[in-house]
C-alpha positions as CSV (number, residue, x, y, z in Angstrom):
1,M,140.2,66.9,73.5
2,L,140.2,70.2,71.9
3,L,140.0,72.2,75.1
4,S,143.1,70.6,76.1
5,V,145.0,71.3,73.0
6,L,143.7,75.0,72.9
7,L,144.9,75.4,76.5
8,Q,148.3,73.9,75.5
9,A,148.5,76.4,72.6
10,A,147.6,79.3,75.1
11,A,150.2,78.4,77.7
12,G,152.8,78.3,74.8
13,A,152.0,81.3,72.6
14,G,150.2,83.6,75.0
15,I,146.5,83.9,75.5
16,G,146.3,87.1,72.8
17,K,147.6,84.8,70.0
18,L,145.1,82.2,70.6
19,G,142.3,84.8,70.6
20,A,143.6,86.1,67.4
21,A,143.7,82.8,65.9
22,L,140.3,82.1,67.0
23,G,139.1,85.5,65.7
24,A,140.5,85.0,62.5
25,G,139.0,81.5,61.7
26,M,135.6,82.6,63.2
27,A,135.6,85.8,60.6
28,V,136.2,83.5,57.8
29,I,133.4,81.2,58.9
30,G,131.0,84.1,59.4
31,A,131.7,85.5,56.1
32,G,131.2,82.2,54.2
33,M,127.9,81.5,56.1
34,G,127.0,85.1,55.2
35,I,127.8,84.9,51.7
36,G,126.0,81.5,51.3
37,K,122.8,82.9,53.1
38,I,122.9,86.1,50.5
39,G,123.2,83.7,47.4
40,G,120.7,81.3,48.6
41,S,118.1,84.2,49.2
42,A,119.1,85.7,45.9
43,M,118.2,82.6,44.2
44,E,115.0,82.4,45.9
45,G,114.3,85.7,44.9
46,I,115.0,85.1,41.3
47,A,112.9,82.2,41.2
48,R,110.1,84.2,42.6
49,Q,110.1,87.2,40.3
50,P,112.5,86.3,37.3
51,E,111.9,89.7,35.9
52,A,113.8,91.4,38.6
53,S,116.7,89.0,38.3
54,N,119.1,92.0,37.0
55,D,118.2,94.3,40.3
56,I,118.4,91.2,42.7
57,R,121.7,90.0,41.2
58,M,123.1,93.6,41.5
59,N,122.2,93.8,45.3
60,M,123.7,90.2,46.2
61,I,126.9,91.4,44.6
62,I,127.0,94.5,46.5
63,A,126.1,92.8,49.7
64,A,128.5,90.0,49.2
65,A,131.4,92.5,48.5
66,L,130.4,94.6,51.6
67,V,130.5,90.9,53.8
68,E,133.7,89.9,52.3
69,G,135.2,93.5,52.8
70,V,134.4,93.2,56.5
71,A,135.7,89.7,56.9
72,L,139.0,90.7,55.2
73,L,139.5,93.6,57.5
74,A,138.6,91.3,60.6
75,L,141.1,88.7,59.1
76,V,144.1,91.5,58.8
77,V,143.4,92.8,62.4
78,C,143.4,89.4,63.6
79,L,146.8,88.5,61.7
80,L,148.5,91.8,63.0
81,V,147.6,90.5,66.5
82,L,148.8,87.2,65.9
83,F,152.2,88.5,64.6
84,L,153.0,91.8,66.2
């Protein structure tokens, strides 16, 4: 069912636009999973060593910002391909 919908979209809009749309979705999903993993690991680290919570929190925020930046860049590239 899903494959037939994707093939119909590819025939009407071109395979590049379908790839851009799928790429944008995968970038957002990957970023969400990555930030979730970072947050979960940080919580485990804080639970094991509460005295290091400030350092862990700072590193978590930096890593999450880097993941968010890469995801935003991928999303912008996919949207440029989709609309240009």
